[in-house]
C-alpha positions as CSV (number, residue, x, y, z in Angstrom):
1,M,9.8,24.4,-0.6
2,L,10.9,22.8,-3.6
3,A,9.2,19.2,-3.2
4,I,10.1,15.4,-5.2
5,G,7.6,13.3,-5.1
6,L,8.4,9.7,-5.7
7,M,5.4,7.0,-6.6
8,S,5.4,3.1,-7.1
9,G,2.2,1.4,-6.8
10,T,1.2,-1.5,-6.8
11,S,0.2,-2.0,-10.6
12,L,4.0,-2.2,-11.1
13,D,3.7,-0.6,-14.1
14,G,7.2,1.7,-13.2
15,I,8.4,4.7,-11.4
16,D,6.9,8.2,-11.6
17,A,8.8,11.8,-10.1
18,A,7.2,14.6,-9.9
19,L,8.7,18.5,-8.9
20,I,6.1,21.0,-7.3
21,E,6.8,23.6,-5.3
22,T,4.7,23.6,-2.5
23,D,4.0,25.3,1.4
24,G,2.5,21.9,1.9
25,E,-1.1,24.0,2.2
26,G,-3.1,26.1,-0.3
27,L,-0.5,26.5,-3.0
28,V,0.9,23.9,-5.3
29,R,2.8,24.5,-8.4
30,P,3.6,21.7,-10.7
31,I,7.0,22.0,-12.4
32,A,7.8,18.8,-14.1
33,F,7.2,15.0,-13.9
34,R,9.1,12.1,-15.3
35,S,7.5,8.0,-15.4
36,E,9.7,5.1,-16.3
37,P,8.6,1.8,-16.4
38,Y,9.9,-1.0,-14.8
39,S,11.9,-3.9,-17.1
40,D,10.6,-7.1,-17.1
41,S,12.9,-8.6,-14.8
42,G,12.2,-5.7,-11.9
43,R,9.2,-6.4,-12.5
44,Q,9.5,-9.8,-11.8
45,Q,11.5,-9.0,-8.9
46,L,8.8,-7.0,-7.2
47,R,6.2,-9.5,-8.0
48,D,8.3,-12.3,-6.2
49,V,9.2,-10.3,-3.2
50,T,5.2,-9.4,-2.6
51,A,4.1,-12.8,-2.6
52,L,6.7,-13.2,-0.2
53,A,6.1,-10.6,1.5
54,L,2.1,-11.9,2.2
55,T,4.0,-15.1,3.9
56,Y,5.4,-13.2,7.4
57,D,3.6,-13.0,9.7
58,K,5.5,-9.1,10.6
59,P,8.1,-7.4,8.0
60,R,11.5,-8.8,8.3
61,L,14.6,-8.5,6.0
62,S,15.5,-11.3,3.9
63,P,18.4,-11.5,1.5
64,E,15.1,-11.4,-1.7
65,I,13.6,-8.5,0.1
66,A,16.9,-6.8,0.9
67,A,18.1,-7.2,-2.8
68,A,14.6,-5.8,-4.2
69,T,14.7,-2.9,-2.0
70,E,18.4,-1.9,-3.4
71,M,17.4,-2.4,-6.9
72,L,14.0,-0.2,-6.1
73,T,16.0,2.8,-4.5
74,R,18.4,2.6,-7.1
75,R,15.6,2.4,-10.1
76,H,14.6,5.7,-8.4
77,L,17.8,7.5,-7.8
78,I,18.0,7.4,-11.5
79,L,14.7,8.8,-12.2
80,V,15.1,11.7,-9.6
81,H,18.5,12.8,-12.2
82,Q,16.3,12.3,-14.9
83,L,14.0,14.5,-14.0
84,M,16.0,17.4,-12.6
85,A,17.1,17.1,-16.3
86,T,13.8,17.4,-17.9
87,A,13.5,20.5,-15.3
88,G,16.7,21.9,-15.4
89,R,17.7,22.7,-11.8
90,D,20.1,21.2,-9.8
91,V,19.0,18.8,-7.4
92,K,20.5,20.8,-4.7
93,E,17.9,23.1,-5.3
94,V,15.5,20.8,-3.3
95,D,14.5,21.2,-0.1
96,V,12.7,17.8,0.9
97,V,12.1,13.9,-1.0
98,G,8.8,12.0,-0.9
99,F,9.2,8.6,-1.1
100,H,6.8,6.4,-0.9
101,G,8.8,3.4,-1.6
102,Q,6.7,-0.2,-3.0
103,T,4.2,-1.5,-0.7
104,V,4.9,-5.4,-0.9
105,A,2.6,-6.3,1.5
106,H,-0.7,-3.8,3.8
107,R,-2.3,-5.4,7.1
108,P,-3.6,-2.5,9.3
109,D,-5.9,-5.5,10.6
110,R,-2.6,-7.1,12.2
111,G,-1.3,-3.6,13.1
112,W,1.2,-3.0,10.2
113,T,2.1,-1.9,6.5
114,W,5.6,-2.7,4.8
115,Q,6.8,-0.2,1.8
116,I,10.5,-1.5,1.0
117,G,12.8,1.4,0.0
118,D,15.9,2.8,1.8
119,G,15.1,6.6,2.4
120,A,18.5,7.0,4.0
121,M,20.9,5.8,1.1
122,M,18.3,8.0,-0.9
123,A,18.7,10.7,1.5
124,S,22.7,10.4,1.3
125,A,23.4,9.5,-2.8
126,L,21.1,12.8,-3.3
127,G,22.1,15.1,-0.4
128,V,18.7,16.2,0.5
129,P,16.1,15.2,3.4
130,V,13.9,12.0,2.1
131,V,10.7,11.7,4.0
132,H,9.7,8.0,4.0
133,D,7.7,5.3,5.3
134,L,4.6,7.6,5.2
135,R,1.9,5.2,6.2
136,S,2.5,3.2,9.4
137,A,3.2,6.3,12.2
138,D,-1.0,5.7,11.0
139,V,-1.2,2.5,11.2
140,A,0.2,2.2,14.6
141,A,-2.5,4.7,15.5
142,G,-5.0,2.0,14.9
143,G,-5.5,4.0,11.4
144,Q,-5.8,2.0,7.8
145,G,-3.2,3.5,6.8
146,A,-5.2,4.1,3.2
147,P,-5.5,6.3,1.4
148,L,-3.3,9.2,1.9
149,L,-3.6,11.3,-1.0
150,P,-6.9,12.9,-0.2
151,V,-5.7,16.1,1.6
152,Y,-3.7,16.0,-1.1
153,H,-6.9,16.0,-3.5
154,R,-8.4,19.2,-1.4
155,A,-5.8,21.2,-2.2
156,L,-6.4,20.5,-6.1
157,L,-10.1,21.3,-6.3
158,A,-9.1,24.7,-4.0
159,G,-12.4,26.9,-5.5
160,A,-14.2,24.4,-6.7
161,T,-17.8,23.8,-6.3
162,L,-18.4,20.8,-3.5
163,P,-19.1,18.7,-3.1
164,M,-16.8,16.7,-5.7
165,A,-15.1,13.5,-5.1
166,V,-11.8,12.5,-7.0
167,L,-11.5,8.3,-8.1
168,N,-7.6,7.2,-7.9
169,L,-7.8,4.2,-10.3
170,G,-4.1,2.1,-9.6
171,G,-3.5,-1.1,-8.6
172,V,-6.2,-0.7,-6.1
173,G,-8.6,2.5,-6.3
174,N,-9.8,4.5,-3.8
175,I,-12.0,7.3,-3.5
176,T,-12.2,11.1,-1.8
177,F,-14.9,12.8,-0.9
178,I,-14.7,16.7,-0.5
179,G,-17.8,17.7,1.5
180,R,-19.1,21.2,0.9
181,D,-16.9,22.6,3.9
182,G,-14.0,21.4,3.0
183,A,-14.3,17.7,5.4
184,L,-12.8,14.9,3.8
185,V,-14.1,11.3,3.9
186,A,-11.7,8.5,2.1
187,F,-11.7,4.7,1.7
188,D,-10.5,1.6,-0.9
189,T,-13.0,1.0,-3.5
190,G,-11.5,-2.3,-4.6
191,P,-9.7,-3.8,-6.9
192,A,-8.8,-0.8,-9.9
193,N,-6.7,-2.0,-13.2
194,G,-4.8,-4.4,-10.7
195,L,-7.0,-7.8,-11.0
196,V,-7.2,-6.7,-14.9
197,D,-3.5,-6.1,-15.3
198,D,-2.9,-9.8,-13.9
199,W,-5.3,-11.7,-16.2
200,M,-4.1,-9.9,-19.2
201,T,-0.5,-11.3,-17.6
202,A,-1.9,-14.6,-17.5
203,E,-4.2,-15.1,-20.8
204,A,-3.3,-12.6,-23.0
205,G,0.3,-12.2,-22.1
206,K,0.5,-8.5,-22.1
207,P,1.0,-6.2,-18.7
208,Y,-2.3,-4.5,-19.3
209,D,-5.2,-3.7,-21.2
210,A,-4.5,-0.9,-23.3
211,G,-7.4,1.5,-23.2
212,G,-9.6,-1.5,-22.4
213,A,-9.3,-2.6,-26.0
214,F,-9.5,-6.1,-25.3
215,A,-12.1,-5.5,-22.8
216,A,-14.0,-3.8,-25.5
217,T,-14.6,-7.3,-27.6
218,G,-15.7,-10.0,-24.8
219,T,-18.7,-10.4,-23.0
220,I,-19.7,-9.5,-19.5
221,D,-20.3,-12.5,-18.1
222,R,-23.1,-11.2,-15.2
223,A,-23.4,-14.5,-13.5
224,V,-19.8,-14.4,-12.1
225,L,-19.9,-10.4,-11.8
226,A,-22.8,-10.9,-9.4
227,A,-21.0,-13.1,-7.5
228,M,-17.7,-11.7,-7.1
229,L,-19.4,-8.5,-6.0
230,D,-21.7,-10.6,-3.2
231,N,-18.4,-10.0,-0.7
232,P,-19.5,-8.8,2.9
233,W,-16.5,-5.9,2.6
234,F,-18.1,-3.6,0.0
235,A,-20.8,-3.7,2.7
236,V,-18.6,-2.4,5.5
237,S,-18.9,1.7,6.3
238,P,-15.4,3.4,5.9
239,P,-13.1,3.7,6.7
240,K,-11.3,0.8,5.1
241,S,-8.5,0.2,2.7
242,L,-7.3,-3.3,1.2
243,D,-3.9,-5.3,-0.4
244,R,-3.5,-5.4,-4.0
245,A,-3.9,-9.9,-2.7
246,D,-7.3,-9.2,-1.7
247,F,-9.0,-9.9,-4.3
248,T,-7.8,-12.3,-7.2
249,I,-8.5,-13.6,-10.5
250,A,-10.1,-17.5,-9.8
251,P,-13.7,-16.3,-10.3
252,V,-12.9,-15.9,-14.1
253,R,-10.5,-18.5,-14.6
254,G,-12.5,-20.6,-17.2
255,L,-13.9,-17.4,-19.5
256,A,-13.0,-16.2,-22.4
257,P,-9.8,-13.8,-22.3
258,A,-11.8,-11.2,-23.7
259,D,-15.1,-12.0,-21.6
260,G,-12.7,-11.9,-18.3
261,A,-10.8,-8.7,-19.2
262,A,-14.7,-7.5,-19.9
263,T,-16.1,-8.8,-15.9
264,L,-13.2,-7.7,-14.1
265,T,-13.8,-4.1,-15.9
266,A,-17.1,-4.2,-15.0
267,F,-16.2,-5.6,-11.5
268,T,-13.8,-2.5,-11.0
269,A,-16.8,-0.4,-12.4
270,A,-19.1,-1.7,-9.9
271,T,-17.4,-1.7,-6.9
272,V,-17.3,2.3,-7.6
273,G,-21.3,2.6,-7.7
274,L,-21.0,1.0,-4.1
275,A,-18.4,3.3,-2.8
276,I,-21.0,6.5,-3.9
277,A,-23.5,4.9,-1.3
278,H,-21.3,5.0,1.0
279,L,-20.2,8.9,0.7
280,P,-22.3,11.5,2.8
281,E,-23.8,13.1,-0.3
282,R,-24.2,12.5,-4.3
283,P,-20.9,14.6,-5.5
284,T,-21.5,17.0,-7.8
285,R,-19.0,15.9,-9.9
286,L,-16.6,12.4,-10.3
287,I,-12.8,13.4,-11.4
288,V,-11.2,10.8,-12.3
289,A,-7.0,10.2,-11.4
290,G,-4.6,7.3,-11.9
291,G,-3.5,5.2,-14.4
292,G,-7.1,3.4,-15.1
293,R,-8.4,6.6,-16.3
294,H,-6.9,5.6,-19.3
295,N,-8.9,2.9,-20.1
296,A,-12.4,3.9,-22.0
297,T,-13.9,0.8,-21.7
298,M,-13.4,1.5,-17.7
299,M,-14.3,5.0,-17.8
300,A,-17.7,4.0,-19.5
301,M,-18.0,1.3,-17.3
302,L,-17.8,3.7,-14.3
303,A,-20.6,6.2,-16.2
304,D,-22.8,3.5,-16.5
305,A,-22.0,1.9,-12.7
306,C,-22.0,5.4,-10.4
307,E,-25.1,6.7,-12.8
308,M,-22.9,10.0,-13.2
309,P,-20.7,11.3,-15.7
310,V,-17.0,10.5,-15.0
311,E,-14.5,13.0,-15.5
312,P,-10.2,12.7,-16.4
313,I,-8.6,15.2,-13.8
314,E,-7.3,16.9,-16.5
315,S,-10.9,18.7,-16.8
316,L,-9.5,20.4,-13.7
317,G,-6.0,21.4,-15.6
318,Q,-4.1,18.5,-13.9
319,N,-2.2,15.8,-15.1
320,G,-3.7,12.8,-14.2
321,D,-0.5,10.0,-14.5
322,A,1.1,12.7,-12.0
323,T,-1.0,13.0,-9.2
324,E,0.2,10.3,-6.8
325,A,3.9,11.8,-7.4
326,E,2.9,15.1,-6.6
327,G,0.8,14.2,-3.6
328,F,3.6,12.1,-2.3
329,A,6.1,15.7,-2.8
330,Y,3.0,17.8,-0.6
331,M,3.0,15.8,2.0
332,A,6.7,15.6,2.2
333,V,6.6,18.9,2.8
334,R,3.3,18.2,5.9
335,S,5.8,15.8,7.5
336,L,8.4,18.6,7.8
337,K,6.0,21.1,9.0
338,G,4.4,18.7,11.7
339,L,1.0,19.0,9.6
340,P,-1.7,15.7,9.4
341,I,-1.5,13.9,6.4
342,S,-3.8,11.4,7.6
343,F,-7.6,12.2,9.4
344,T,-9.9,10.5,11.0
345,G,-12.5,10.8,8.2
346,T,-9.7,9.2,5.7
347,T,-8.0,6.6,7.4
348,G,-10.2,5.7,10.5
349,V,-6.6,7.4,12.9
350,P,-8.3,8.7,15.7
351,A,-7.1,12.4,15.3
352,P,-5.7,14.1,12.4
353,L,-1.8,12.4,12.5
354,T,1.3,13.9,10.6
355,G,3.4,10.6,9.4
356,G,6.7,9.4,7.8
357,R,10.4,9.3,9.1
358,L,13.1,11.5,8.2
359,S,16.3,11.0,7.5
360,R,19.2,13.1,6.9
361,P,21.8,13.5,4.4
C-alpha cells in the first residue's frame, strides 16, 4: 500500500509528513518526506490548549480546543499536498493516511489519552481513508498507550544483529529493545528535548538549543542533577509512559542559563542510562532517532551515561527526522489489516492489539 504518515510531537517544533510503500509487515520503502515548522502563533496556540487540557478530568471540547483542532488539521492538510508535490505523486494514489494528531494530555492512569486532530475532516478533504486516534484503544484495554513506534523499529532492524535498541528523542524519550528472537520491550525513558526546549524558551528566547551549543558552554550542577534523578518513577519497571508535563524546569530555576541547559541535557542522558538497566539484556548497539540526535552535546552525554557508543539512525541508512511519521504510515496499514500495533512488552496491554479509528471520505 501507498501510505502517508503524519506526526506532530510534544516538542511542538512542527509537523512531519512521510510517504512510504509498505505491507505493514516486512516491506518498508520510504519515498518522500517533508517537514514544516509551526509559526510562533501556532506553537503558542498549541501550548495554551495543552495547558488547558491538563486541567480537565477527561477529554472534552471547548472553543479553544475546537479552534486548535481545526488549525492543526488544516496545517496537516497543506503539508500533505506539499509532500505529494515533492514525491511527484497524486494524492488519489494514496491508500491510507496515518494521522497521529497532537497530544494535549496523556493520562493512562486515569484511563484516557488525548490527541487532537479531525480525522473525518482530513478524510473528506483528501478523499483518502484516514486512521487516527491510534492510542485510545490500547489505553482502554489497560495499556499505557505509548510508545507505539516499536513495531516499526523492529521492521527497520530486520536482518540486523540482535539484540539492539532504538532510542527516540522527541519531547519525551522512549526506547525500544528488540531481542534475539524479535521480542519487543519498550517504554518511555523520561524527558528528552522537552525540558531543554522549555528552558531555552524561558531563559534564552530561543525554541531549542541548536546542536547543544549553548549547553556546551555551561557547567552541570551535580547536586541539582542528583535531586532530579531521585524520583521513584525511574525505578518503576516497564511498561511505563509519561506526559510531556510530568517533569518541569523548576529544579534548575536560579541556575545561570547555560548551566541550566547543561544540567537539563545531562538529565536527559542520565535517564536513558537508568532505562538501559531495565532492558532484558544489554543491547549490542544503541541507535538514536528523533530531533535529539542533532544535539551533539546530548549525544556525547548519552555515550557517557550509557557506557556505549550511540549512533544516529542514519548509520542504518534511515532518515531520523522521518522515522516517527513513517512509523504512523506503517501503523495505519497495520490497522487496516487488523494487525497489532501495541504489545504486552511495549505498552503493557494484556494481549497484542490493533488500534486506530478509521474515517472514510
